[in-house]
C-alpha positions as CSV (number, residue, x, y, z in Angstrom):
1,M,38.1,2.5,-32.2
2,S,36.0,1.2,-35.0
3,D,32.3,1.5,-34.5
4,R,31.9,-2.1,-35.7
5,A,32.9,-4.2,-32.7
6,A,34.9,-7.4,-33.2
7,P,34.6,-9.7,-35.0
8,A,35.0,-8.2,-38.5
9,P,32.1,-8.9,-41.0
10,A,33.9,-11.7,-42.7
11,D,34.6,-13.5,-39.4
12,R,31.2,-13.2,-37.9
13,P,30.1,-16.7,-36.7
14,G,27.8,-18.7,-38.8
15,P,25.6,-21.5,-37.5
16,R,28.3,-24.1,-38.0
17,R,30.9,-22.2,-36.0
18,W,28.3,-21.4,-33.3
19,W,27.4,-25.0,-33.0
20,A,31.0,-26.1,-32.8
21,A,31.5,-23.8,-29.9
22,A,28.3,-24.7,-28.1
23,W,27.7,-28.4,-28.5
24,P,30.3,-29.6,-25.8
25,A,28.6,-27.5,-23.2
26,L,25.1,-28.6,-24.1
27,L,26.1,-32.2,-24.0
28,L,27.9,-31.8,-20.7
29,A,25.0,-30.0,-19.1
30,V,22.5,-32.7,-20.1
31,A,24.9,-35.5,-18.9
32,L,25.4,-33.9,-15.5
33,S,21.7,-32.9,-15.0
34,A,20.2,-36.2,-16.1
35,P,20.6,-38.1,-12.8
36,W,18.9,-35.3,-10.8
37,L,15.9,-34.4,-13.1
38,S,13.6,-36.8,-11.3
39,S,14.5,-35.4,-7.8
40,P,11.5,-34.7,-5.7
41,M,10.3,-31.1,-5.3
42,F,11.4,-29.3,-2.1
43,L,11.6,-26.0,-0.2
44,D,9.6,-23.3,-2.1
45,D,8.4,-25.7,-4.8
46,W,5.2,-26.8,-3.2
47,H,4.4,-23.4,-1.9
48,V,4.8,-21.6,-5.3
49,L,2.9,-24.4,-7.1
50,F,0.1,-24.1,-4.5
51,Q,0.0,-20.3,-5.0
52,A,-0.1,-20.7,-8.8
53,D,-2.9,-23.3,-8.5
54,Q,-4.9,-20.8,-6.5
55,A,-4.3,-17.9,-9.0
56,D,-6.9,-17.1,-11.6
57,W,-6.2,-17.1,-15.3
58,T,-6.5,-13.3,-15.4
59,A,-4.0,-10.5,-15.5
60,E,-4.6,-9.6,-11.9
61,G,-4.6,-13.3,-10.8
62,L,-1.2,-14.0,-12.5
63,A,0.3,-10.7,-11.3
64,R,-0.6,-11.4,-7.7
65,G,-0.2,-15.2,-7.7
66,F,3.5,-15.4,-6.7
67,T,3.4,-14.9,-3.0
68,F,6.6,-15.6,-1.3
69,L,5.4,-16.1,2.3
70,D,2.1,-17.0,3.7
71,R,1.2,-17.1,7.4
72,S,2.5,-20.7,7.8
73,S,5.8,-19.8,6.3
74,I,6.2,-16.7,8.4
75,E,5.7,-18.8,11.5
76,T,8.2,-21.4,10.2
77,W,10.9,-18.8,9.8
78,N,9.9,-16.9,12.9
79,L,9.6,-13.7,11.0
80,P,7.5,-10.7,11.9
81,A,3.8,-11.3,11.1
82,Q,3.8,-8.8,8.2
83,P,1.6,-9.0,5.1
84,A,3.0,-11.5,2.5
85,Y,5.3,-10.0,0.0
86,H,4.1,-10.4,-3.6
87,F,6.6,-10.6,-6.4
88,F,5.5,-9.4,-9.8
89,R,6.2,-12.5,-11.9
90,P,3.1,-13.3,-14.0
91,L,4.9,-15.3,-16.7
92,V,6.4,-17.6,-14.0
93,V,3.0,-18.1,-12.4
94,A,1.5,-18.9,-15.9
95,S,4.3,-21.4,-16.5
96,Y,3.6,-23.1,-13.2
97,K,-0.1,-23.3,-14.0
98,L,0.7,-24.9,-17.3
99,D,2.9,-27.4,-15.5
100,L,0.0,-28.3,-13.2
101,A,-2.4,-28.6,-16.2
102,L,-0.1,-30.8,-18.3
103,W,1.6,-33.1,-15.8
104,G,0.4,-32.1,-12.3
105,T,3.1,-32.2,-9.6
106,A,5.4,-34.6,-11.4
107,P,8.9,-33.2,-10.9
108,L,10.7,-34.7,-13.9
109,P,8.9,-32.7,-16.7
110,S,9.1,-29.5,-14.6
111,H,12.9,-29.9,-14.2
112,L,13.2,-30.8,-17.8
113,V,11.6,-27.5,-18.8
114,N,14.2,-25.7,-16.6
115,L,17.0,-27.6,-18.3
116,L,15.8,-26.7,-21.8
117,L,15.6,-23.1,-20.9
118,H,19.1,-23.3,-19.5
119,L,20.5,-25.0,-22.6
120,A,19.1,-22.1,-24.7
121,S,20.9,-19.6,-22.5
122,V,24.1,-21.7,-22.8
123,A,23.9,-21.5,-26.6
124,L,23.5,-17.7,-26.4
125,V,26.5,-17.4,-24.1
126,A,28.6,-19.1,-26.7
127,L,27.2,-16.9,-29.5
128,L,27.9,-13.8,-27.6
129,A,31.4,-14.9,-26.8
130,L,32.1,-15.3,-30.5
131,R,30.5,-12.0,-31.4
132,L,32.4,-10.1,-28.7
133,G,35.9,-11.1,-29.9
134,G,36.5,-14.5,-28.4
135,G,37.6,-17.3,-30.7
136,R,36.1,-20.7,-30.8
137,R,38.1,-22.0,-27.9
138,V,37.2,-19.0,-25.6
139,A,33.5,-19.4,-26.6
140,R,33.6,-23.1,-25.9
141,I,35.1,-22.7,-22.5
142,A,32.7,-19.9,-21.6
143,A,29.7,-22.1,-22.6
144,V,31.0,-25.0,-20.6
145,L,31.7,-23.0,-17.5
146,F,28.3,-21.4,-17.5
147,A,26.5,-24.7,-18.4
148,I,27.9,-26.6,-15.3
149,Q,28.5,-23.8,-12.8
150,P,27.5,-25.5,-9.5
151,Q,25.4,-22.5,-8.4
152,V,23.2,-22.8,-11.5
153,C,22.4,-26.5,-10.7
154,V,19.7,-25.3,-8.4
155,A,18.0,-23.4,-11.2
156,I,17.7,-26.7,-13.1
157,V,16.8,-29.3,-10.5
158,W,14.7,-27.0,-8.4
159,T,11.3,-26.1,-9.9
160,S,11.3,-22.7,-8.2
161,G,14.5,-22.0,-10.2
162,R,12.2,-21.3,-13.2
163,T,12.5,-17.6,-12.3
164,E,16.2,-17.8,-13.0
165,T,16.2,-19.9,-16.2
166,L,13.3,-18.1,-17.8
167,A,14.4,-14.5,-16.9
168,G,18.0,-15.4,-17.8
169,L,16.9,-16.5,-21.3
170,W,14.9,-13.3,-21.9
171,M,17.9,-11.2,-20.7
172,L,20.4,-13.0,-22.9
173,A,18.1,-12.9,-25.9
174,G,17.5,-9.2,-25.5
175,F,21.2,-8.6,-25.0
176,T,22.1,-10.7,-28.1
177,A,19.6,-8.6,-30.2
178,Y,21.2,-5.4,-29.0
179,V,24.7,-6.7,-29.9
180,L,23.5,-7.7,-33.4
181,A,21.9,-4.2,-33.8
182,R,25.2,-2.5,-32.9
183,Q,27.6,-4.8,-34.8
184,D,25.5,-5.2,-38.0
185,R,24.1,-1.7,-38.0
186,R,20.6,-3.1,-38.1
187,P,18.5,-1.0,-35.7
188,W,15.4,-3.1,-36.2
189,W,17.1,-5.7,-33.9
190,L,16.3,-3.2,-31.1
191,A,12.7,-4.2,-31.4
192,G,13.8,-7.7,-30.3
193,T,15.7,-6.2,-27.4
194,L,12.7,-4.2,-26.2
195,A,10.4,-7.3,-26.6
196,A,12.7,-9.5,-24.6
197,L,13.0,-6.8,-21.9
198,G,9.2,-6.7,-21.6
199,L,9.1,-10.4,-21.2
200,A,11.9,-10.3,-18.7
201,M,10.1,-7.7,-16.7
202,L,7.1,-10.0,-16.5
203,T,9.4,-12.8,-15.2
204,K,11.6,-11.4,-12.5
205,E,12.4,-8.1,-11.0
206,N,16.1,-8.5,-11.9
207,A,15.1,-7.6,-15.5
208,V,16.0,-4.1,-14.7
209,L,19.6,-5.3,-15.1
210,L,19.2,-5.6,-18.9
211,P,19.5,-1.9,-19.6
212,A,22.5,-1.8,-17.3
213,M,24.1,-4.6,-19.3
214,V,23.5,-2.6,-22.4
215,G,25.4,0.3,-20.8
216,A,28.1,-2.2,-19.7
217,Y,28.5,-3.4,-23.3
218,E,29.1,0.1,-24.6
219,L,31.5,0.8,-21.7
220,S,33.5,-2.4,-22.3
221,R,34.1,-1.4,-26.0
222,W,35.5,1.9,-24.9
223,I,37.7,0.5,-22.2
224,A,39.1,-2.1,-24.6
225,G,39.4,0.1,-27.7
226,G,39.8,3.7,-26.6
227,W,37.6,6.7,-26.1
228,P,35.0,6.9,-29.0
229,T,34.5,9.8,-31.3
230,R,31.5,12.1,-31.1
231,A,29.8,10.2,-34.0
232,Q,30.3,6.9,-32.3
233,L,29.0,8.2,-29.0
234,G,25.9,9.5,-30.9
235,R,25.3,6.1,-32.4
236,A,25.7,4.3,-29.1
237,A,23.3,6.8,-27.4
238,A,20.7,6.3,-30.2
239,H,20.7,2.5,-29.7
240,A,21.0,2.5,-25.9
241,T,18.5,5.3,-25.0
242,P,15.2,3.4,-25.8
243,V,16.4,0.4,-23.7
244,I,17.6,2.4,-20.8
245,A,14.4,4.5,-20.8
246,C,12.2,1.4,-20.6
247,G,14.3,0.1,-17.7
248,V,14.1,3.4,-15.8
249,A,10.3,3.5,-16.4
250,Y,10.0,-0.1,-15.1
251,L,12.1,0.7,-12.0
252,G,10.1,3.8,-11.3
253,W,6.8,1.9,-11.5
254,R,8.1,-0.8,-9.2
255,L,9.2,1.8,-6.6
256,L,5.8,3.5,-6.8
257,A,4.0,0.1,-6.4
258,W,6.2,-1.0,-3.5
259,D,4.3,-1.8,-0.4
260,P,6.5,-0.9,2.7
261,G,4.1,-2.8,4.9
262,A,4.9,-6.0,3.0
263,E,8.7,-5.7,3.3
264,L,10.4,-8.6,5.0
265,G,13.1,-8.1,7.6
266,L,15.9,-10.1,9.0
267,P,17.0,-12.8,8.4
268,Y,15.7,-12.9,4.9
269,Y,16.0,-9.3,3.9
270,H,18.6,-6.6,4.9
271,D,17.4,-3.0,4.3
272,P,20.1,-1.1,2.4
273,L,19.1,2.1,4.3
274,E,19.7,0.5,7.7
275,A,23.0,1.0,9.7
276,G,25.4,-1.9,9.2
277,F,24.3,-2.7,5.6
278,A,27.7,-1.6,4.2
279,I,29.6,-4.2,6.1
280,H,27.0,-6.8,5.4
281,A,27.3,-6.0,1.6
282,L,31.1,-6.3,1.8
283,A,30.8,-9.7,3.5
284,K,28.2,-10.9,1.1
285,T,30.1,-9.7,-2.0
286,A,33.4,-11.4,-0.8
287,Y,31.5,-14.6,0.0
288,N,29.8,-14.7,-3.4
289,L,33.0,-13.9,-5.4
290,V,35.0,-16.7,-3.7
291,A,32.1,-19.2,-3.7
292,L,31.5,-18.7,-7.4
293,V,35.0,-19.8,-8.4
294,T,35.7,-22.4,-5.6
295,T,32.2,-23.8,-5.6
296,A,32.5,-24.1,-1.8
297,V,29.7,-23.4,0.7
298,L,31.8,-21.2,2.9
299,V,29.3,-20.3,5.6
300,P,26.0,-21.8,6.8
301,L,22.6,-20.2,6.3
302,F,22.6,-16.7,7.7
303,G,26.4,-17.1,8.0
304,V,27.3,-13.8,6.5
305,E,26.3,-12.3,9.9
306,L,28.9,-14.5,11.5
307,L,31.5,-13.0,9.2
308,V,30.4,-9.6,10.2
309,E,30.8,-10.5,13.8
310,H,34.4,-11.8,13.2
311,P,36.5,-9.1,11.6
312,L,39.5,-11.4,11.1
313,A,37.6,-14.0,9.2
314,L,35.9,-11.3,7.1
315,A,39.3,-9.7,6.3
316,G,40.7,-13.0,5.3
317,L,37.8,-13.7,3.0
318,V,38.0,-10.2,1.4
319,A,41.7,-10.7,0.9
320,A,41.1,-14.1,-0.8
321,A,38.5,-12.5,-3.1
322,V,40.8,-9.6,-4.1
323,G,43.7,-11.9,-4.7
324,L,41.7,-14.4,-6.7
325,Y,40.1,-11.9,-9.0
326,A,43.3,-9.9,-9.4
327,L,44.9,-13.1,-10.8
328,I,41.9,-13.7,-13.1
329,L,41.8,-10.1,-14.4
330,R,45.5,-10.2,-15.1
331,G,45.1,-13.2,-17.2
332,A,42.1,-11.9,-19.0
333,G,43.5,-8.4,-19.8
334,R,41.5,-5.6,-21.4
335,R,39.8,-7.7,-24.0
336,P,36.2,-6.6,-24.7
337,L,34.7,-9.9,-23.6
338,A,36.7,-9.9,-20.3
339,V,35.7,-6.3,-19.5
340,L,32.1,-7.1,-20.2
341,G,32.3,-10.3,-18.1
342,A,33.7,-8.3,-15.2
343,L,31.0,-5.6,-15.5
344,W,28.2,-8.1,-15.9
345,L,29.4,-10.1,-12.9
346,G,29.5,-7.0,-10.7
347,L,26.1,-5.6,-11.8
348,A,24.4,-9.0,-11.5
349,L,25.6,-9.4,-7.9
350,L,24.0,-6.1,-6.7
351,P,20.4,-7.4,-6.4
352,T,21.6,-10.3,-4.3
353,L,23.2,-8.2,-1.6
354,P,20.1,-7.6,0.6
355,I,19.1,-11.3,0.4
356,L,20.3,-14.0,2.8
357,T,23.3,-16.0,1.9
358,V,22.3,-19.0,-0.1
359,D,23.4,-20.1,-3.6
360,L,20.0,-19.6,-5.2
361,Y,20.5,-16.2,-6.7
362,L,23.8,-16.5,-8.6
363,Y,22.5,-17.6,-12.0
364,F,22.9,-14.2,-13.6
365,P,26.4,-13.5,-12.1
366,S,27.5,-16.9,-13.5
367,I,27.1,-15.6,-17.0
368,G,29.6,-12.8,-16.5
369,L,31.9,-15.1,-14.6
370,A,32.0,-17.6,-17.5
371,W,33.1,-14.9,-20.0
372,L,35.7,-13.5,-17.6
373,L,37.2,-16.9,-16.8
374,A,37.1,-18.1,-20.4
375,T,39.0,-15.1,-21.6
376,A,41.7,-15.6,-18.9
377,L,42.0,-19.4,-19.6
378,G,41.3,-19.6,-23.3
379,K,43.6,-16.9,-24.8
380,G,47.1,-18.0,-25.7
381,R,50.2,-16.5,-27.3
382,P,49.7,-14.8,-30.7
383,T,50.6,-16.9,-33.7
384,E,51.4,-16.2,-37.3
385,A,48.5,-18.3,-38.3
386,G,46.1,-15.7,-36.9
387,A,42.6,-16.7,-38.0
388,A,43.7,-20.4,-38.4
389,D,43.5,-20.8,-34.6
390,G,40.2,-18.9,-34.4
391,G,42.0,-15.8,-33.1
392,D,42.7,-17.5,-29.7
393,G,46.5,-17.9,-30.2
394,A,48.6,-20.8,-29.1
395,W,47.1,-22.4,-26.0
396,T,49.7,-22.6,-23.3
397,R,50.1,-25.8,-21.1
398,G,49.4,-23.9,-17.9
399,R,46.1,-22.5,-19.2
400,R,45.1,-25.8,-20.7
401,W,45.5,-27.7,-17.4
402,G,44.0,-24.8,-15.5
403,T,40.9,-25.1,-17.7
404,V,40.7,-28.9,-17.2
405,A,41.0,-28.5,-13.4
406,L,38.4,-25.8,-13.2
407,V,35.9,-27.7,-15.4
408,G,36.5,-30.8,-13.2
409,L,35.9,-28.8,-10.1
410,F,32.7,-27.3,-11.5
411,A,31.5,-30.7,-12.6
412,L,32.1,-32.2,-9.2
413,G,30.4,-29.3,-7.4
414,F,27.4,-29.6,-9.8
415,C,26.9,-33.3,-9.0
416,L,27.4,-32.7,-5.3
417,R,24.7,-30.0,-5.3
418,G,22.4,-32.2,-7.3
419,G,22.7,-34.9,-4.7
420,I,22.0,-32.4,-1.9
421,Y,18.9,-31.2,-3.6
422,R,17.7,-34.7,-4.1
423,T,18.2,-35.4,-0.4
424,E,16.3,-32.3,0.5
425,G,13.4,-33.5,-1.7
426,D,13.5,-37.0,-0.3
427,V,13.2,-35.6,3.3
428,N,10.2,-33.6,2.3
429,E,8.6,-36.7,0.7
430,R,9.2,-38.7,3.9
431,V,7.6,-36.1,6.0
432,F,4.5,-36.0,3.8
433,A,4.3,-39.8,3.7
434,D,4.3,-39.8,7.5
435,V,1.5,-37.2,7.6
436,R,-0.5,-39.0,5.0
437,A,0.0,-42.4,6.7
438,D,-1.4,-41.1,10.0
439,A,-4.4,-39.6,8.2
440,P,-5.3,-41.9,5.3
441,D,-8.7,-40.3,5.0
442,G,-7.2,-36.8,4.8
443,L,-6.4,-34.2,7.5
444,E,-9.3,-32.4,9.1
445,P,-9.8,-28.7,8.6
446,G,-7.9,-26.7,11.2
447,T,-5.2,-29.2,11.7
448,R,-2.0,-27.8,13.2
449,L,1.3,-29.6,12.4
450,L,4.4,-29.0,14.7
451,L,7.7,-30.3,13.3
452,V,10.4,-30.6,15.9
453,N,14.1,-30.9,14.8
454,M,13.1,-31.1,11.2
455,P,15.6,-30.0,8.5
456,I,14.7,-26.6,6.9
457,A,13.2,-28.5,4.0
458,A,10.0,-28.8,6.1
459,S,9.3,-25.1,5.8
460,H,6.6,-25.6,3.2
461,I,5.2,-28.9,4.3
462,A,1.8,-27.2,4.9
463,S,1.7,-26.2,1.2
464,T,2.7,-29.8,0.2
465,V,-0.3,-31.1,2.2
466,R,-2.6,-28.4,0.7
467,L,-1.6,-29.0,-2.9
468,R,-1.9,-32.8,-2.5
469,G,-5.5,-32.7,-1.4
470,G,-5.3,-31.5,2.2
471,P,-7.5,-28.7,3.6
472,D,-6.5,-25.1,2.7
473,D,-6.2,-24.1,6.3
474,V,-3.6,-26.6,7.4
475,R,-0.8,-24.8,9.2
476,A,2.7,-26.0,10.1
477,T,5.3,-24.7,12.4
478,L,9.0,-25.7,12.6
479,I,10.9,-25.6,15.9
480,S,14.6,-26.4,15.8
481,V,16.1,-27.2,19.2
482,S,19.3,-29.0,18.2
483,P,22.7,-27.3,18.8
484,E,24.3,-25.7,15.8
485,W,21.7,-26.9,13.3
486,T,22.5,-30.5,13.9
487,L,19.8,-33.1,14.5
488,P,19.9,-35.7,17.3
489,D,20.2,-39.4,16.9
490,E,17.2,-39.9,19.1
491,P,13.8,-38.1,19.2
492,A,12.7,-35.2,21.3
493,P,9.7,-36.7,23.2
494,V,6.6,-34.7,23.7
495,S,3.7,-34.8,26.1
496,C,0.3,-33.3,25.7
497,L,-0.7,-30.9,28.5
498,G,-4.0,-29.7,27.2
499,P,-5.9,-28.8,24.0
500,H,-3.5,-25.9,23.4
501,R,-0.3,-26.9,25.2
502,V,2.5,-29.5,24.7
503,R,5.8,-30.0,26.4
504,V,8.9,-30.9,24.4
505,H,11.5,-32.8,26.3
506,P,15.3,-33.2,25.4
507,P,16.2,-35.9,22.9
508,G,17.1,-39.3,24.3
509,G,20.5,-39.4,25.9
510,R,20.3,-35.8,27.1
511,D,18.9,-34.2,30.2
512,A,18.8,-30.7,28.8
513,F,18.4,-28.9,25.5
514,F,21.0,-26.2,26.2
515,L,23.7,-26.1,28.8
516,T,24.8,-22.4,28.4
517,R,23.3,-19.1,27.2
518,E,25.5,-19.3,24.1
519,E,23.9,-22.5,23.0
520,W,20.3,-21.3,23.2
521,N,21.1,-18.0,21.6
522,L,22.0,-20.0,18.4
523,Q,18.7,-22.0,18.4
524,L,15.2,-21.4,17.3
525,L,16.3,-20.0,14.0
526,R,18.9,-17.8,15.6
527,H,16.5,-15.8,17.7
528,P,17.8,-15.3,21.3
529,L,16.1,-17.4,23.9
530,D,15.9,-15.8,27.3
531,P,15.2,-18.4,30.0
532,D,13.3,-15.9,32.1
533,L,11.0,-14.8,29.3
534,M,8.4,-16.3,27.0
535,Y,9.2,-16.5,23.3
536,D,6.5,-15.6,20.9
537,A,6.7,-17.1,17.4
538,D,3.4,-15.8,16.0
539,G,0.8,-18.2,17.2
540,V,3.2,-20.3,19.4
541,T,4.4,-19.1,22.8
542,I,7.5,-20.9,23.9
543,T,8.3,-20.9,27.6
544,P,11.7,-22.5,28.5
545,L,11.8,-24.5,31.7
546,T,15.2,-24.0,33.3
547,D,17.5,-25.5,35.9
548,G,20.1,-22.9,36.5
549,D,21.6,-22.1,33.1
550,R,20.2,-25.3,31.6
551,V,17.0,-25.4,29.5
552,V,15.5,-28.8,30.5
553,A,12.2,-28.6,28.5
554,L,10.1,-26.3,26.4
555,D,6.4,-25.6,27.0
556,L,4.6,-24.6,23.8
557,A,1.2,-22.9,24.0
558,F,-0.8,-22.5,20.8
559,D,-3.4,-19.9,19.9
560,E,-6.8,-20.1,18.2
561,P,-5.7,-22.2,15.2
562,L,-5.9,-25.4,17.4
563,R,-9.7,-24.9,17.4
564,D,-11.5,-28.3,17.9
565,G,-9.5,-30.0,15.3
566,P,-6.5,-32.3,15.9
567,F,-3.0,-31.2,16.7
568,R,-0.3,-33.4,15.4
569,L,3.3,-33.2,16.5
570,Y,6.3,-35.0,14.8
571,S,9.8,-35.2,16.1
572,F,12.4,-36.2,13.5
573,H,15.7,-37.8,13.1
574,D,18.5,-36.5,11.0
575,D,17.5,-38.5,7.9
576,G,13.9,-37.2,8.0
577,A,12.5,-40.4,9.4
578,R,9.8,-39.9,12.1
579,L,11.0,-40.9,15.6
580,A,8.1,-39.7,17.7
581,H,4.5,-38.8,17.0
582,L,1.9,-37.3,19.3
583,E,-1.7,-36.4,18.5
584,C,-3.7,-34.2,20.9
585,T,-7.5,-33.9,20.2
586,A,-9.7,-31.5,22.1
587,A,-13.3,-32.6,22.0
588,D,-16.0,-31.6,24.5
589,G,-13.3,-30.2,26.8
590,E,-11.5,-33.5,27.0
591,V,-7.9,-34.0,25.9
592,T,-7.1,-37.2,24.1
593,E,-3.5,-38.2,23.6
594,R,-2.3,-40.9,21.2
595,A,1.4,-41.5,21.1
596,G,3.3,-43.3,18.3
597,L,7.0,-44.0,18.2
598,G,8.9,-42.7,21.2
599,A,7.1,-42.1,24.4
600,P,7.6,-39.1,26.7
601,P,9.7,-39.7,29.8
């Protein structure tokens, strides 16, 4: 195996060849993203922007400014009342503070920044494909598949996806510098690798993957070209050792700085040391591998646990993943780019395993997937022309139509996800508009918001209110009481029982919330609800009122945050429009109730 990895010096891609491979992907990414760039912010967006707004322009302020959960969010998710977990992402916090300083909370420019970062990464994916032995066709397919991978849509049209696009760019830039150092025998490029690694470490914890990717690059060359000589091993070690040493030092520092008291538990985080994690990891890996190619949302939120509980379904999904990737690997062969793509994909999936099943953390794996799929689809039969076809060979009809079908599937999935995220943002905007309309002069300090049957996008409505001029101590709680995560066509009426208590009645057309134990075990964010016991959600005690096995109403008792300020309750319809509103105000020991749409029975 030659120490100089493919391509040969005379064939190394210049700017023109690089542009020819990258421009279709860049154009397609812009075209598919454009309709969704103005989508409202949703989910974590308002929360992370509020946290960034509160952070100081100091090293400590930026380092501690990215708080994932505050007390309001902990209540929303019904998680244990543990200290908030702080990520170490000062560059992301700084970028959010710049957003707020330049254009406030306008979503379009924030999403445009994400898109520009993604386009830069797409160009590097094409360059690396050319450098690692893929011809122009393979590089073009890899760039297109990564550019419009449906799971990366969220990193563009979700402001919180800045962590993915920014960290992904640093990782690809650092990896590109390493490849240039190895192929061109220019060790000064390693300075660029170390600089990019440092920037990535200040952006997202997954930066520890870059040294692992460097090792994967060396391993892919050996797998594809044979075991290296002692001299080649020495040169590889000389290049890789500084990068790996920095990664190990970063990982050690993060482990020493880890605060066990701030660790989140189920359903967000699965401890790898706990019993049952292995089967969870198997289910999560199979789910991700199939979802990445098919673009399908196979299971609902927290649905990996459902797979674990149903062995036949899990076995079927594992078999599908094995068969699908066996076919892909067979088509890709042992080419360096394919081996690197497979290794990159596997390594990038590892940090996602303890996290709940959503498609928000698959940006890095999509890079390796694009190289792997492009090698399987773009390589054809060898031709006498050789370099005339860019080294790709004659493109067979089957692979040509397979590429067209996969690109079409990805484009469709990308657009559908963009529409979903816009809908989520619109729901959040309607909720905020309702709250603001009921309090045109602003919410009073100590206000408590209770959202009944609200889609999960309401989890950070309190941060939305705070960032848009509301008091900093506004708190919001979400209670979902609709079977199987569906929302009713009619409201769940409420009645005010006192300054700290309300009763939630079944939605119109129903005489009970739940008819069986199986139904209520699925509700309230999948926490079991025992009809004989009270249910504590950190500040809200829920007492189910029963008639046999049926739950006919819920009594909600609130703790000190009610104070003497108003309590506002909203019951929502499936499109986010308010159906019922109740305000309870405690003043001088008297309870005043003002009902809006939908009166209690």
